Steps between C-alpha positions, in 0.01 A plus 500: 500500500248612760407363841149551636445501876141484617489674838144631504310278744437545871634157604205428725649168615786691662280735702559654749857538365365662184235720661710815451773377269509307171648150506794608284617737775498242779840428651664161457822516696678821405323544165150560379320251277521742205881502534512123451300547180674808359866419570527200264297676229729802517807277478354361175459857373129450428252781451277476807130579520315487832120490511379660823168545671467449875736752666657551159648838592696337784649249257583774250667720765707212633620387157582854383692569823697173502556423132682749281362374171203546275229272629154563357180487701155412374206585725216248515195675648316166487753330730226345714402277208699202377869511393407465136386863504856606590635308204244661270592847633861436399425362154578821309837528678592146399420537130773406254663259744606158378248236592 
């Protein structure tokens, strides 16, 4: 089974906190938001796909540095548009999954 995380947007409602950092890398206590998302998915042994856009390289670097496991990244160059575009960008990676 696969888990899809949409982390492409700029989170404009959280500005100025997200002016130079994606929402998923904001600290909440001693962890980052992405940690609260990834940790339970990893414990379920799911295949994880993350759609990135805004500051996507920062997300990718953080995840690769802190998680020793194959997590796939899908780049959405149209991240400034609606979230549905991120889902469409991931469609080919989600093929053959149970509905």
